[in-house]
Residue, then its C-alpha position, 0 to 999 in steps of 0.5 A: m928556280l930557287v922557289s922550286n928548289v925550296e918547294y922540293g925541299v919542303l915537300g921532301i921534309l914533309a914526306i920524311l915527316v909523314v913516313g916517320s909519323l907512320i913508322l912511329l904510329h906503327y911502333l906504338l900500335f905494335r907496342e900496345y898490342a904486345r902489352q894487351e897480349k900480356i894482359q890477356i895472358q895474365r887474365l887467362k892464367d888468373f881465370e885458370k887458377l880460379v877454375n882449378l880452385e873451384i874444381n878443388r872446392s867442388q871435390s872437397l864438398s863432394n868428399s864431405f857429402g860422401q863422408l856425411r852419407e857414410i856417417k848417416e848410414k852407420t848411425d842409422e844402422k846403430l839406431e836400428v840395432i838399439n831399436l831392436q834391443v829396446q823392442g826385445m827388452k819390452g818383449r821380455e818385460s811383457k812375457p810372464p817369467y818361466n816357472 
């Protein structure tokens, strides 16, 4: 009789330890899940910043390309005018003067 009471006591303690261990493991699991969730959110925010930075860089390059194209067009126009002026001056030199 005394042995059966001790066995029940030991079994009760073991049952409490098992339930307590399960509760502790679940707590640790949920805590780790929350930590990983925070890390993932931070990664997403960092990635979003990187994407925005790349978009701004691409827009800047596009604007620079547009400005360079405009400068090239203006320079080509000026060179064409200079070329026409030079051809006109050569044409005047080759014609005999009017008497």
